[in-house]
N, C-alpha and C positions, 0 to 999 in steps of 0.2 A: 463366545461368537466371537471374529472379529471386525470388524471394519474400519474403513476408512475414514477421517474427518479429516477437508479440507478445505476452505475458503478463496478470495480475492484472491483470486488469479487474471483480472484485467487482462483480456484477450486483448489484442491490438494498442495498446499503452502504447503511448510515447514519453519518452522525458528529452527536455528541454529539445525538441522537432526530432531526434533520436526515433527510427521504432525501436522497441525491446523485444517485438513476435520474434527473429530467430532465436534470442535468449531464451524465449517462454516457450520454443518447438526443444531445444536443446534438455528443457527440465523438466517437462511430458512426456520425454521418451526417457529418462531416466525416472521420474512416475511409473513411467508403464514397464519400463525393467522388473522396478520392486515389485510389482502385485504378480509377475512372470515367475516371483522366485520365491514371491511369499505370499501367497491365495492370502482372499478375506472375504469375508458373506456379502459388505455392500462394500460402497463409497458414498461418501455422502459428501455433499458443495456445498457450501450455506454461503449460495452467493454472493453477486460478481463477478461472474464469470469472463462478462465482457466488460467494456474501462466505458465505455458508452452505449446507448436504449440503441441508437445504432449504426452497428459494427461495422469497423470493412469487409469485402468479401472475403479477406485472406485470413482476419481472427474468424470469420466461423467457421474456411475449411482444415484448419486446424483442429475445433470443437470439434468439426465431426468427425474426422479422423483419429483426433484417442477419443471416440464415445466409442465409434466402430471398433478400438481397438479393445477396447474396456467389455462394454453389452457382448460383444458378440465373438471376439477371438480368444475371450478369458471367461465369456457364459456367468461376468458377476455384474449385476444390479447393483443402478446409478441414480441416485435422489438424488435433485437435483431441488432450489429453491431461489429467485429470484431476489438480488439486489439491489441498493437503490444505486447503483449504476447501468442498472439491465435495465430493459423496456419490458414487464410481467408481461402483458398478450403478448409479444412477440417472442420471448424466451417458451413464451403456455404453446406457442399454436401446434396441431400435430397432439398434445400430448397422449389426447387417450389415445388414441391409434400406435403410438412410440414403445405405452404399457409391453406391449405383447414383445419388443426387442429389453428391454429389462431396462427401459430409461424412464424412468419417475419423476415429469415434472411437474413441483407444487406451483402455482401460479395463480392459486386465488383462495377466496373463504372459502365457498363449498368443497374442493380439494380439497380443502388443510383436515376437516373433520372423518373424512378417509385415510386414516391410514394405510402407509406402508407396512405388510406384513410377513416378514421375516422371521422361515421355522431354520431352528439351531436346536445340536442337540444336548450342546453346553448350557445353553443361556432357554431354552424355552422355546414359544411365541419371542422377537422381536417387533413392536410396531416406531415403526417411523411416522411423525406428527410433523411437517414440514409448515413453517411461519414463514407465508411469503413474505417481503420489506413492504410495509404501508405505511404512508405516511397517514398521523392519529382521523387525519379527514376525511380520508374514507373509509376507517374501519368505524369515526362517528356515522356517518351514510351509512353503508349496510345494517351497521346493526343498529339503526334509530337509540345510540345510547349520548346522550350529553361526556362526548373522551373530547378532551384539549392537551396533553398531551400523550408521547411516548410509552409513557412507565405508564399511566391511561390503559393508553390502548394493549400493550404487550401485556395485563395484569386481565383486562377480561378475556381478552385471546386464549391465553391463558386457563382461564377456568371453565370459558365452552369445552378447550381439548380435555382438560381433566375429571369435568364434568361427566365426561361420552367416551373416558378410555377405559378400559379392561383392568382391571388389577390385579389380574392373573399370569397379565403381562407385561412384560420388561417394556419400558416407555422411552423410546428419544423426541428428545425436541429439537427443530435445527429454527433457529431464527438467526436474524440479521440485522441485530441492532447495538447500538453503545449502552457496557452495561455501566454503572454509574462507578469509579470509582479509576474504570481500569488507563492504560496505559495506551496513547496514545502517538500515531506519530504522525512527520508533515504530508503524507500521501493521501490518507484521508479527505475524501469533502464532508462536510460536515453536514447534520441531518438535518440540525437548524440552529436558530440562533438563540442564543442565552441560554441556552440550558434545558431547554424542554425538551435539549434527544434522550438522555439518560433516562436509562430503566433501570431498577432497582435488582437485583439478583434473587428478592426473597421467591420475586413469583414463579422464580425456578426452577428449587431444590423438590417439591415430588416428582420431578422428573429422574429417571435411572441416569440417564444423560444428557447431560445439552450441549450442540453441537452449531460453534455460533460464530459467525462472520463478521465483516466488517471493520474489526481492528486487526493490522497487519500484524503485530508483536504478538507472537506467542504467547500463552498465559490465562490462567486460569484467575476466577474470581468471583466470590464468596463461599464456595465449596470445590474441592477437588472435582467431583463433576463435570462444573462450571465451567466450558473452555473456551476460549478460541485457539485455530490453528494457526492465524498468523495464514502472511498472503502466500503467496507460490513460491515471491522472490521479490530481493529487493527493490522500487517504486520509488525513495525519497533518499540525499544523503542522512536524515537524520537516521535512518536503518543502518548506517554501514558497520555496526556494530550486532546485530538483532540475527539471530538463527536464522534461517525460514527452511518451507519443509511444510512439514502435514502432520498430524495425529495420529497414528496408529493405538484405537480403543478395544480393550478387551473388557465381556460381560461377561456372567457367571451367572450357576442359580439364583445367587444374593443383589443379582442386580452388580452394577461397577465393578469393576475389578481395577482398571489400568488405564494409563494412559499414557505412551509415548512417543516422545518428539522425532520424525525421520528426518533427516539433514537433508536439505537440495542446497546444491551448489548451481548459479547462474554462470556461463561462460565468461561473461563482462561484471563482476563486482562495482560495488559503489564504493569510492572509497574519498575521503580531505585530506587531503596532505599541505603540509606548511613546512614553509621555511622563507629565506633568498632563492632568487631565480640561479646565479651561478650555485651553490647548494644542490639542489633537487635538477637541474638539468646532467648534473653528474651522477645522483642514484639515477636517475633514469635511467643512466645509459647500462646497469645491469636491473634495474627491478627488473623480477623475474613478470611483473603484474601488469603490467607497461601499459597495457590495453584496455586497463580495468577504466571506469565511468568515470571521470574525475572530480572534485571542487577543489583549486587550489587557491593558497591563501596568500600572495606573497610581502613577507616581512620587510624587502626591503624600503626603507624609510625616503629613498628618492622617486622620480620620476623614470618608465623603460621607457624608453621605443617599443610598439608590439612586441610584445613578452608573452599573447598567448600563440602567434606563431612562432618564438620561441622554444616554448614547453612541449605544442605537439609536434617538435620534430622529434622529440623521445617519449611522450605518451601522446599520442596520436587520438586519442577519448578523451582531454580535457573538455569538459562539460561548461562548467562556469570559474569566472576568475574575480577574489575578489582579493583587495590592498590594504589590509590593517595595519599591514606596517607607515603608512603615507599619514594615518592618527595617529601616532605615537607619540608621544608629547605635544598634546595639538588641544586644548582646554575644550567644553562643550561651545562655549559663548564666549569670543576674543575678541579683540577692539579690533576697527579696520588697518592700524599702522602692521599691528601685529598678523592681521591674512592678507596684506599688500606685500610683508615680505615674505609669505609661505608664496604667493603666489610669484616672484620675481626668485624665488632658491626654486619653483616648479620650475619655470621656463630656465633655468641657467642647464637645468637637469637635462631639457628636450633638448637646448641646443650641442649640448656635449655629448651626446646622445646624437644627434645629423651629421654635425663638423667636425667629432671628435677635438674638438678642440673649444676652451672657456671662452667665454666673454671677453671683448677688451673694453679695459675704462670709456672710450665714448658709448662704447651699446651697453654698457649694463649701465649709465645713465640718462641714454634715452629709455632701455624699456624702465625704468622706475619712472619715469615723467609718462610714460600710457598708462602704465598702473594708476599711479597721482589721479590722473584725473580720469580714467573711468570712475575709480573711488572718487572720486567728486561729482562729477556728471547720476552716478547713482545715486549719493544721498541728496542732488537737487528733484530725485524725480520723490524722493520718500519724499 
């Protein structure tokens, strides 16, 4: 029995005010092409389908088109749970009616206890239990239990599912959470403050496979069969070296057999490049991936006029600029006299950029006098 484990599509996401919808559309097209060439028994989406609880209509349209191709054209059932970015009630609208089309949306605790059963020749009956993302307060209120953390909530919910599960079937759990000790990225929204969002992987070990969502790096945690598929594509510069895609899971009569990562590459990758401006401009002229989304770290130790415009002439999608070179050799805490010299040097760089000539002796003395007066006035205020 083979099924796809995917999560964290974040449809409709923007990055530095740039819409990623076209990239998401391209990756989902590759996803559909893979399913056409490699049929599976089911597709599991472990939460964060959208980037916010009220997604833009363009994101909803893309999701509708994708589901139509999977459920209708390929006749492949899809099992979905909401993540912390999704609105569970909105996502679960008309879920009961959609079952007939092969779309199973598990958005509340009552539906959670009614698994999606898929019959297979190699693994027998496989029961998919979806655990919709919920805060501990919601679990405490629904079950009237003294639950105060995500870990306690997941322990309770797993116990409820396992107590009702048929042990003659293979049981798959779908959850959206932060397993303790797993590796996170900059693009994930914290579930809570102070570490109370961490969940112990021990709660999951009794299942034949656990399809996790929330963390954007593909990884296993606690056991081979407890896995994050990772996000559909890169959503922060911290993910520049991560492989993105989905996980192909195979079960047999013994339970978990294998999990294989399937790579996807978005049209625009996220990269960090660094160097001096002239060097980067020269490299950019022949860079085959000059259209990638870039964070640029300029190592020049002098001020540069309009560096972003100059970089975008060869790298059109520079989204963020850092200037660590300007801080080289400067101590964390500097005296006022040292700071004044730094300000003077920066003004000289600026003047040279604009006028293409250096300061005269008289201009130099005038600027020094102004800087000293400003620093004296600051001292009086302080």
